PyMOL CGO cylinders between C-alpha atoms (Angstrom):
from pymol import cmd
from pymol.cgo import CYLINDER

trace = [
    CYLINDER, -13.56, -4.07, -18.54, -9.75, -4.19, -18.75, 0.3, 1, 1, 1, 1, 1, 1,
    CYLINDER, -9.75, -4.19, -18.75, -8.38, -7.63, -19.38, 0.3, 1, 1, 1, 1, 1, 1,
    CYLINDER, -8.38, -7.63, -19.38, -7.43, -9.59, -16.31, 0.3, 1, 1, 1, 1, 1, 1,
    CYLINDER, -7.43, -9.59, -16.31, -3.73, -10.33, -16.41, 0.3, 1, 1, 1, 1, 1, 1,
    CYLINDER, -3.73, -10.33, -16.41, -2.82, -13.97, -16.50, 0.3, 1, 1, 1, 1, 1, 1,
    CYLINDER, -2.82, -13.97, -16.50, -1.31, -15.37, -13.34, 0.3, 1, 1, 1, 1, 1, 1,
    CYLINDER, -1.31, -15.37, -13.34, 2.21, -14.90, -14.74, 0.3, 1, 1, 1, 1, 1, 1,
    CYLINDER, 2.21, -14.90, -14.74, 1.42, -11.39, -16.05, 0.3, 1, 1, 1, 1, 1, 1,
    CYLINDER, 1.42, -11.39, -16.05, -0.06, -10.53, -12.66, 0.3, 1, 1, 1, 1, 1, 1,
    CYLINDER, -0.06, -10.53, -12.66, 3.11, -11.66, -10.90, 0.3, 1, 1, 1, 1, 1, 1,
    CYLINDER, 3.11, -11.66, -10.90, 5.17, -9.55, -13.33, 0.3, 1, 1, 1, 1, 1, 1,
    CYLINDER, 5.17, -9.55, -13.33, 3.38, -6.51, -11.86, 0.3, 1, 1, 1, 1, 1, 1,
    CYLINDER, 3.38, -6.51, -11.86, 4.64, -7.42, -8.39, 0.3, 1, 1, 1, 1, 1, 1,
    CYLINDER, 4.64, -7.42, -8.39, 8.10, -6.07, -7.59, 0.3, 1, 1, 1, 1, 1, 1,
    CYLINDER, 8.10, -6.07, -7.59, 9.98, -7.34, -4.56, 0.3, 1, 1, 1, 1, 1, 1,
    CYLINDER, 9.98, -7.34, -4.56, 13.35, -5.82, -3.68, 0.3, 1, 1, 1, 1, 1, 1,
    CYLINDER, 13.35, -5.82, -3.68, 16.27, -8.08, -2.85, 0.3, 1, 1, 1, 1, 1, 1,
    CYLINDER, 16.27, -8.08, -2.85, 18.53, -7.61, 0.17, 0.3, 1, 1, 1, 1, 1, 1,
    CYLINDER, 18.53, -7.61, 0.17, 21.37, -6.72, -2.19, 0.3, 1, 1, 1, 1, 1, 1,
    CYLINDER, 21.37, -6.72, -2.19, 19.33, -3.84, -3.61, 0.3, 1, 1, 1, 1, 1, 1,
    CYLINDER, 19.33, -3.84, -3.61, 18.55, -2.33, -0.18, 0.3, 1, 1, 1, 1, 1, 1,
    CYLINDER, 18.55, -2.33, -0.18, 21.51, 0.11, 0.02, 0.3, 1, 1, 1, 1, 1, 1,
    CYLINDER, 21.51, 0.11, 0.02, 20.90, 1.41, -3.51, 0.3, 1, 1, 1, 1, 1, 1,
    CYLINDER, 20.90, 1.41, -3.51, 17.17, 1.75, -2.88, 0.3, 1, 1, 1, 1, 1, 1,
    CYLINDER, 17.17, 1.75, -2.88, 17.81, 3.68, 0.33, 0.3, 1, 1, 1, 1, 1, 1,
    CYLINDER, 17.81, 3.68, 0.33, 20.14, 6.09, -1.52, 0.3, 1, 1, 1, 1, 1, 1,
    CYLINDER, 20.14, 6.09, -1.52, 17.61, 6.43, -4.35, 0.3, 1, 1, 1, 1, 1, 1,
    CYLINDER, 17.61, 6.43, -4.35, 14.77, 7.10, -1.91, 0.3, 1, 1, 1, 1, 1, 1,
    CYLINDER, 14.77, 7.10, -1.91, 16.81, 9.73, -0.04, 0.3, 1, 1, 1, 1, 1, 1,
    CYLINDER, 16.81, 9.73, -0.04, 17.88, 11.43, -3.28, 0.3, 1, 1, 1, 1, 1, 1,
    CYLINDER, 17.88, 11.43, -3.28, 14.33, 11.49, -4.65, 0.3, 1, 1, 1, 1, 1, 1,
    CYLINDER, 14.33, 11.49, -4.65, 13.15, 12.99, -1.34, 0.3, 1, 1, 1, 1, 1, 1,
    CYLINDER, 13.15, 12.99, -1.34, 15.81, 15.72, -1.59, 0.3, 1, 1, 1, 1, 1, 1,
    CYLINDER, 15.81, 15.72, -1.59, 14.92, 16.53, -5.19, 0.3, 1, 1, 1, 1, 1, 1,
    CYLINDER, 14.92, 16.53, -5.19, 11.21, 16.45, -4.41, 0.3, 1, 1, 1, 1, 1, 1,
    CYLINDER, 11.21, 16.45, -4.41, 11.56, 18.97, -1.57, 0.3, 1, 1, 1, 1, 1, 1,
    CYLINDER, 11.56, 18.97, -1.57, 14.07, 21.21, -3.36, 0.3, 1, 1, 1, 1, 1, 1,
    CYLINDER, 14.07, 21.21, -3.36, 12.60, 21.29, -6.85, 0.3, 1, 1, 1, 1, 1, 1,
    CYLINDER, 12.60, 21.29, -6.85, 9.30, 19.40, -6.90, 0.3, 1, 1, 1, 1, 1, 1,
    CYLINDER, 9.30, 19.40, -6.90, 10.22, 17.96, -10.29, 0.3, 1, 1, 1, 1, 1, 1,
    CYLINDER, 10.22, 17.96, -10.29, 12.93, 15.87, -11.92, 0.3, 1, 1, 1, 1, 1, 1,
    CYLINDER, 12.93, 15.87, -11.92, 14.48, 15.21, -15.30, 0.3, 1, 1, 1, 1, 1, 1,
    CYLINDER, 14.48, 15.21, -15.30, 15.08, 11.77, -16.75, 0.3, 1, 1, 1, 1, 1, 1,
    CYLINDER, 15.08, 11.77, -16.75, 18.50, 11.64, -18.37, 0.3, 1, 1, 1, 1, 1, 1,
    CYLINDER, 18.50, 11.64, -18.37, 19.38, 8.63, -20.51, 0.3, 1, 1, 1, 1, 1, 1,
    CYLINDER, 19.38, 8.63, -20.51, 22.82, 7.10, -20.97, 0.3, 1, 1, 1, 1, 1, 1,
    CYLINDER, 22.82, 7.10, -20.97, 23.36, 8.97, -24.25, 0.3, 1, 1, 1, 1, 1, 1,
    CYLINDER, 23.36, 8.97, -24.25, 24.59, 12.52, -23.49, 0.3, 1, 1, 1, 1, 1, 1,
    CYLINDER, 24.59, 12.52, -23.49, 23.26, 13.74, -26.85, 0.3, 1, 1, 1, 1, 1, 1,
    CYLINDER, 23.26, 13.74, -26.85, 19.67, 12.93, -25.89, 0.3, 1, 1, 1, 1, 1, 1,
    CYLINDER, 19.67, 12.93, -25.89, 17.51, 15.68, -24.50, 0.3, 1, 1, 1, 1, 1, 1,
    CYLINDER, 17.51, 15.68, -24.50, 16.38, 15.10, -20.89, 0.3, 1, 1, 1, 1, 1, 1,
    CYLINDER, 16.38, 15.10, -20.89, 12.69, 14.45, -20.33, 0.3, 1, 1, 1, 1, 1, 1,
    CYLINDER, 12.69, 14.45, -20.33, 10.86, 16.13, -17.45, 0.3, 1, 1, 1, 1, 1, 1,
    CYLINDER, 10.86, 16.13, -17.45, 8.94, 13.62, -15.36, 0.3, 1, 1, 1, 1, 1, 1,
    CYLINDER, 8.94, 13.62, -15.36, 5.29, 14.63, -14.95, 0.3, 1, 1, 1, 1, 1, 1,
    CYLINDER, 5.29, 14.63, -14.95, 4.44, 15.42, -11.33, 0.3, 1, 1, 1, 1, 1, 1,
    CYLINDER, 4.44, 15.42, -11.33, 2.24, 12.32, -11.00, 0.3, 1, 1, 1, 1, 1, 1,
    CYLINDER, 2.24, 12.32, -11.00, 5.02, 10.04, -12.27, 0.3, 1, 1, 1, 1, 1, 1,
    CYLINDER, 5.02, 10.04, -12.27, 7.51, 11.70, -9.95, 0.3, 1, 1, 1, 1, 1, 1,
    CYLINDER, 7.51, 11.70, -9.95, 5.21, 11.17, -6.93, 0.3, 1, 1, 1, 1, 1, 1,
    CYLINDER, 5.21, 11.17, -6.93, 4.69, 7.54, -7.97, 0.3, 1, 1, 1, 1, 1, 1,
    CYLINDER, 4.69, 7.54, -7.97, 8.44, 6.98, -8.31, 0.3, 1, 1, 1, 1, 1, 1,
    CYLINDER, 8.44, 6.98, -8.31, 8.95, 8.60, -4.89, 0.3, 1, 1, 1, 1, 1, 1,
    CYLINDER, 8.95, 8.60, -4.89, 6.34, 6.29, -3.28, 0.3, 1, 1, 1, 1, 1, 1,
    CYLINDER, 6.34, 6.29, -3.28, 7.75, 3.17, -4.95, 0.3, 1, 1, 1, 1, 1, 1,
    CYLINDER, 7.75, 3.17, -4.95, 11.34, 4.00, -3.98, 0.3, 1, 1, 1, 1, 1, 1,
    CYLINDER, 11.34, 4.00, -3.98, 10.36, 4.73, -0.35, 0.3, 1, 1, 1, 1, 1, 1,
    CYLINDER, 10.36, 4.73, -0.35, 8.42, 1.48, 0.00, 0.3, 1, 1, 1, 1, 1, 1,
    CYLINDER, 8.42, 1.48, 0.00, 11.06, -0.65, -1.68, 0.3, 1, 1, 1, 1, 1, 1,
    CYLINDER, 11.06, -0.65, -1.68, 13.80, 0.97, 0.46, 0.3, 1, 1, 1, 1, 1, 1,
    CYLINDER, 13.80, 0.97, 0.46, 11.84, -0.38, 3.46, 0.3, 1, 1, 1, 1, 1, 1,
    CYLINDER, 11.84, -0.38, 3.46, 11.89, -3.86, 1.88, 0.3, 1, 1, 1, 1, 1, 1,
    CYLINDER, 11.89, -3.86, 1.88, 8.20, -3.77, 0.96, 0.3, 1, 1, 1, 1, 1, 1,
    CYLINDER, 8.20, -3.77, 0.96, 6.84, -5.58, -2.07, 0.3, 1, 1, 1, 1, 1, 1,
    CYLINDER, 6.84, -5.58, -2.07, 5.08, -3.33, -4.61, 0.3, 1, 1, 1, 1, 1, 1,
    CYLINDER, 5.08, -3.33, -4.61, 2.17, -4.29, -6.86, 0.3, 1, 1, 1, 1, 1, 1,
    CYLINDER, 2.17, -4.29, -6.86, 1.76, -2.07, -9.92, 0.3, 1, 1, 1, 1, 1, 1,
    CYLINDER, 1.76, -2.07, -9.92, -1.86, -2.37, -11.02, 0.3, 1, 1, 1, 1, 1, 1,
    CYLINDER, -1.86, -2.37, -11.02, -3.90, 0.05, -13.12, 0.3, 1, 1, 1, 1, 1, 1,
    CYLINDER, -3.90, 0.05, -13.12, -7.22, 1.34, -11.83, 0.3, 1, 1, 1, 1, 1, 1,
    CYLINDER, -7.22, 1.34, -11.83, -10.19, -0.17, -13.61, 0.3, 1, 1, 1, 1, 1, 1,
    CYLINDER, -10.19, -0.17, -13.61, -8.57, -3.59, -13.41, 0.3, 1, 1, 1, 1, 1, 1,
    CYLINDER, -8.57, -3.59, -13.41, -10.82, -6.50, -12.47, 0.3, 1, 1, 1, 1, 1, 1,
    CYLINDER, -10.82, -6.50, -12.47, -9.21, -9.18, -10.33, 0.3, 1, 1, 1, 1, 1, 1,
    CYLINDER, -9.21, -9.18, -10.33, -10.00, -12.81, -9.75, 0.3, 1, 1, 1, 1, 1, 1,
    CYLINDER, -10.00, -12.81, -9.75, -10.81, -13.83, -6.19, 0.3, 1, 1, 1, 1, 1, 1,
    CYLINDER, -10.81, -13.83, -6.19, -7.35, -15.46, -5.98, 0.3, 1, 1, 1, 1, 1, 1,
    CYLINDER, -7.35, -15.46, -5.98, -5.60, -12.27, -7.07, 0.3, 1, 1, 1, 1, 1, 1,
    CYLINDER, -5.60, -12.27, -7.07, -7.65, -10.27, -4.55, 0.3, 1, 1, 1, 1, 1, 1,
    CYLINDER, -7.65, -10.27, -4.55, -6.75, -12.80, -1.84, 0.3, 1, 1, 1, 1, 1, 1,
    CYLINDER, -6.75, -12.80, -1.84, -3.07, -12.50, -2.72, 0.3, 1, 1, 1, 1, 1, 1,
    CYLINDER, -3.07, -12.50, -2.72, -3.21, -8.71, -2.39, 0.3, 1, 1, 1, 1, 1, 1,
    CYLINDER, -3.21, -8.71, -2.39, -5.09, -8.89, 0.93, 0.3, 1, 1, 1, 1, 1, 1,
    CYLINDER, -5.09, -8.89, 0.93, -2.87, -11.71, 2.27, 0.3, 1, 1, 1, 1, 1, 1,
    CYLINDER, -2.87, -11.71, 2.27, -5.90, -13.87, 3.01, 0.3, 1, 1, 1, 1, 1, 1,
    CYLINDER, -5.90, -13.87, 3.01, -7.28, -17.09, 1.54, 0.3, 1, 1, 1, 1, 1, 1,
    CYLINDER, -7.28, -17.09, 1.54, -9.42, -17.19, -1.61, 0.3, 1, 1, 1, 1, 1, 1,
    CYLINDER, -9.42, -17.19, -1.61, -12.37, -18.73, 0.32, 0.3, 1, 1, 1, 1, 1, 1,
    CYLINDER, -12.37, -18.73, 0.32, -12.21, -15.77, 2.73, 0.3, 1, 1, 1, 1, 1, 1,
    CYLINDER, -12.21, -15.77, 2.73, -12.47, -13.35, -0.21, 0.3, 1, 1, 1, 1, 1, 1,
    CYLINDER, -12.47, -13.35, -0.21, -15.47, -15.30, -1.52, 0.3, 1, 1, 1, 1, 1, 1,
    CYLINDER, -15.47, -15.30, -1.52, -17.11, -15.00, 1.92, 0.3, 1, 1, 1, 1, 1, 1,
    CYLINDER, -17.11, -15.00, 1.92, -16.45, -11.24, 1.93, 0.3, 1, 1, 1, 1, 1, 1,
    CYLINDER, -16.45, -11.24, 1.93, -18.07, -10.98, -1.51, 0.3, 1, 1, 1, 1, 1, 1,
    CYLINDER, -18.07, -10.98, -1.51, -21.07, -13.08, -0.55, 0.3, 1, 1, 1, 1, 1, 1,
    CYLINDER, -21.07, -13.08, -0.55, -21.54, -11.10, 2.68, 0.3, 1, 1, 1, 1, 1, 1,
    CYLINDER, -21.54, -11.10, 2.68, -21.62, -7.85, 0.70, 0.3, 1, 1, 1, 1, 1, 1,
    CYLINDER, -21.62, -7.85, 0.70, -18.45, -6.49, 2.33, 0.3, 1, 1, 1, 1, 1, 1,
    CYLINDER, -18.45, -6.49, 2.33, -16.49, -6.57, -0.92, 0.3, 1, 1, 1, 1, 1, 1,
    CYLINDER, -16.49, -6.57, -0.92, -18.31, -5.54, -4.11, 0.3, 1, 1, 1, 1, 1, 1,
    CYLINDER, -18.31, -5.54, -4.11, -17.89, -7.79, -7.12, 0.3, 1, 1, 1, 1, 1, 1,
    CYLINDER, -17.89, -7.79, -7.12, -19.32, -8.50, -10.54, 0.3, 1, 1, 1, 1, 1, 1,
    CYLINDER, -19.32, -8.50, -10.54, -20.20, -11.82, -12.08, 0.3, 1, 1, 1, 1, 1, 1,
    CYLINDER, -20.20, -11.82, -12.08, -18.43, -12.64, -15.33, 0.3, 1, 1, 1, 1, 1, 1,
    CYLINDER, -18.43, -12.64, -15.33, -20.04, -15.86, -16.39, 0.3, 1, 1, 1, 1, 1, 1,
    CYLINDER, -20.04, -15.86, -16.39, -19.74, -18.03, -13.30, 0.3, 1, 1, 1, 1, 1, 1,
    CYLINDER, -19.74, -18.03, -13.30, -16.75, -16.18, -11.87, 0.3, 1, 1, 1, 1, 1, 1,
    CYLINDER, -16.75, -16.18, -11.87, -16.57, -13.29, -9.43, 0.3, 1, 1, 1, 1, 1, 1,
    CYLINDER, -16.57, -13.29, -9.43, -14.49, -10.28, -10.50, 0.3, 1, 1, 1, 1, 1, 1,
    CYLINDER, -14.49, -10.28, -10.50, -13.42, -7.57, -8.08, 0.3, 1, 1, 1, 1, 1, 1,
    CYLINDER, -13.42, -7.57, -8.08, -12.43, -4.08, -9.17, 0.3, 1, 1, 1, 1, 1, 1,
    CYLINDER, -12.43, -4.08, -9.17, -9.05, -3.01, -7.84, 0.3, 1, 1, 1, 1, 1, 1,
    CYLINDER, -9.05, -3.01, -7.84, -10.64, 0.24, -6.58, 0.3, 1, 1, 1, 1, 1, 1,
    CYLINDER, -10.64, 0.24, -6.58, -13.13, -1.75, -4.49, 0.3, 1, 1, 1, 1, 1, 1,
    CYLINDER, -13.13, -1.75, -4.49, -10.36, -3.94, -3.12, 0.3, 1, 1, 1, 1, 1, 1,
    CYLINDER, -10.36, -3.94, -3.12, -8.30, -0.90, -2.10, 0.3, 1, 1, 1, 1, 1, 1,
    CYLINDER, -8.30, -0.90, -2.10, -11.35, 0.74, -0.49, 0.3, 1, 1, 1, 1, 1, 1,
    CYLINDER, -11.35, 0.74, -0.49, -12.08, -2.46, 1.46, 0.3, 1, 1, 1, 1, 1, 1,
    CYLINDER, -12.08, -2.46, 1.46, -8.46, -2.69, 2.61, 0.3, 1, 1, 1, 1, 1, 1,
    CYLINDER, -8.46, -2.69, 2.61, -8.56, 0.94, 3.80, 0.3, 1, 1, 1, 1, 1, 1,
    CYLINDER, -8.56, 0.94, 3.80, -11.86, 0.37, 5.66, 0.3, 1, 1, 1, 1, 1, 1,
    CYLINDER, -11.86, 0.37, 5.66, -10.40, -2.75, 7.28, 0.3, 1, 1, 1, 1, 1, 1,
    CYLINDER, -10.40, -2.75, 7.28, -7.26, -0.85, 8.37, 0.3, 1, 1, 1, 1, 1, 1,
    CYLINDER, -7.26, -0.85, 8.37, -9.33, 2.05, 9.72, 0.3, 1, 1, 1, 1, 1, 1,
    CYLINDER, -9.33, 2.05, 9.72, -11.56, -0.32, 11.70, 0.3, 1, 1, 1, 1, 1, 1,
    CYLINDER, -11.56, -0.32, 11.70, -8.51, -2.13, 13.06, 0.3, 1, 1, 1, 1, 1, 1,
    CYLINDER, -8.51, -2.13, 13.06, -6.90, 1.15, 14.15, 0.3, 1, 1, 1, 1, 1, 1,
    CYLINDER, -6.90, 1.15, 14.15, -10.11, 2.26, 15.88, 0.3, 1, 1, 1, 1, 1, 1,
    CYLINDER, -10.11, 2.26, 15.88, -10.40, -1.05, 17.73, 0.3, 1, 1, 1, 1, 1, 1,
    CYLINDER, -10.40, -1.05, 17.73, -6.78, -0.75, 18.86, 0.3, 1, 1, 1, 1, 1, 1,
    CYLINDER, -6.78, -0.75, 18.86, -7.42, 2.80, 20.10, 0.3, 1, 1, 1, 1, 1, 1,
    CYLINDER, -7.42, 2.80, 20.10, -10.47, 1.62, 22.04, 0.3, 1, 1, 1, 1, 1, 1,
    CYLINDER, -10.47, 1.62, 22.04, -8.52, -1.27, 23.51, 0.3, 1, 1, 1, 1, 1, 1,
    CYLINDER, -8.52, -1.27, 23.51, -5.75, 1.11, 24.58, 0.3, 1, 1, 1, 1, 1, 1,
    CYLINDER, -5.75, 1.11, 24.58, -8.28, 3.53, 26.11, 0.3, 1, 1, 1, 1, 1, 1,
    CYLINDER, -8.28, 3.53, 26.11, -9.94, 0.69, 28.03, 0.3, 1, 1, 1, 1, 1, 1,
    CYLINDER, -9.94, 0.69, 28.03, -6.60, -0.60, 29.22, 0.3, 1, 1, 1, 1, 1, 1,
    CYLINDER, -6.60, -0.60, 29.22, -5.63, 2.84, 30.50, 0.3, 1, 1, 1, 1, 1, 1,
    CYLINDER, -5.63, 2.84, 30.50, -8.74, 2.99, 32.66, 0.3, 1, 1, 1, 1, 1, 1,
    CYLINDER, -8.74, 2.99, 32.66, -8.08, -0.20, 34.62, 0.3, 1, 1, 1, 1, 1, 1,
    CYLINDER, -8.08, -0.20, 34.62, -5.67, -0.57, 37.50, 0.3, 1, 1, 1, 1, 1, 1,
    CYLINDER, -5.67, -0.57, 37.50, -2.35, -1.92, 36.25, 0.3, 1, 1, 1, 1, 1, 1,
    CYLINDER, -2.35, -1.92, 36.25, -3.33, -1.20, 32.65, 0.3, 1, 1, 1, 1, 1, 1,
    CYLINDER, -3.33, -1.20, 32.65, -1.32, 0.35, 29.86, 0.3, 1, 1, 1, 1, 1, 1,
    CYLINDER, -1.32, 0.35, 29.86, 1.05, 3.10, 30.92, 0.3, 1, 1, 1, 1, 1, 1,
    CYLINDER, 1.05, 3.10, 30.92, 3.92, 4.87, 29.18, 0.3, 1, 1, 1, 1, 1, 1,
    CYLINDER, 3.92, 4.87, 29.18, 7.41, 4.17, 30.60, 0.3, 1, 1, 1, 1, 1, 1,
    CYLINDER, 7.41, 4.17, 30.60, 7.23, 7.49, 32.48, 0.3, 1, 1, 1, 1, 1, 1,
    CYLINDER, 7.23, 7.49, 32.48, 3.93, 6.35, 34.01, 0.3, 1, 1, 1, 1, 1, 1,
    CYLINDER, 3.93, 6.35, 34.01, 1.81, 9.05, 32.42, 0.3, 1, 1, 1, 1, 1, 1,
    CYLINDER, 1.81, 9.05, 32.42, -1.50, 8.40, 30.76, 0.3, 1, 1, 1, 1, 1, 1,
    CYLINDER, -1.50, 8.40, 30.76, -1.57, 11.87, 29.22, 0.3, 1, 1, 1, 1, 1, 1,
    CYLINDER, -1.57, 11.87, 29.22, 1.42, 11.06, 26.99, 0.3, 1, 1, 1, 1, 1, 1,
    CYLINDER, 1.42, 11.06, 26.99, -0.28, 7.90, 25.75, 0.3, 1, 1, 1, 1, 1, 1,
    CYLINDER, -0.28, 7.90, 25.75, -3.51, 9.80, 25.09, 0.3, 1, 1, 1, 1, 1, 1,
    CYLINDER, -3.51, 9.80, 25.09, -1.64, 12.45, 23.12, 0.3, 1, 1, 1, 1, 1, 1,
    CYLINDER, -1.64, 12.45, 23.12, -0.02, 9.73, 21.05, 0.3, 1, 1, 1, 1, 1, 1,
    CYLINDER, -0.02, 9.73, 21.05, -3.44, 8.17, 20.33, 0.3, 1, 1, 1, 1, 1, 1,
    CYLINDER, -3.44, 8.17, 20.33, -4.78, 11.54, 19.26, 0.3, 1, 1, 1, 1, 1, 1,
    CYLINDER, -4.78, 11.54, 19.26, -1.93, 11.90, 16.73, 0.3, 1, 1, 1, 1, 1, 1,
    CYLINDER, -1.93, 11.90, 16.73, -2.48, 8.40, 15.30, 0.3, 1, 1, 1, 1, 1, 1,
]
cmd.load_cgo(trace, "trace")
């Protein structure tokens, strides 16, 4: 089992852009997008012109693209390796819920965990899978709520009054 980062090491893996960085991140994100679509690869060039450029592996380039896009939107990024085991507090921080709620999810069998001594440990892969299931369930409930609202008099309608446009939008989501 990979070592669990200490609280300070864990927070070092969390990157939050500042407002001052926003314009630069937007330019970086746009430039990476251009390069990605034109070439599908990129070279890393250091400050020393005598050094040979290094081609970024495709996986690293995709990761850089995702990080730049998210940070350009002002989103906080957590860089965590797969196989990592988290404490319930770290899992709670990533889910934006309380630690007792994570414990309840574990005890209810909704979030797999392992015991390490007397402590629960949650694999990052299981946490990501849970988060994706939760998001999928939430989207489905919102679709059902929208469908139900469309069926009642005075319910949800698009500005042009059509239900068909709203249904087409739901189908795309």
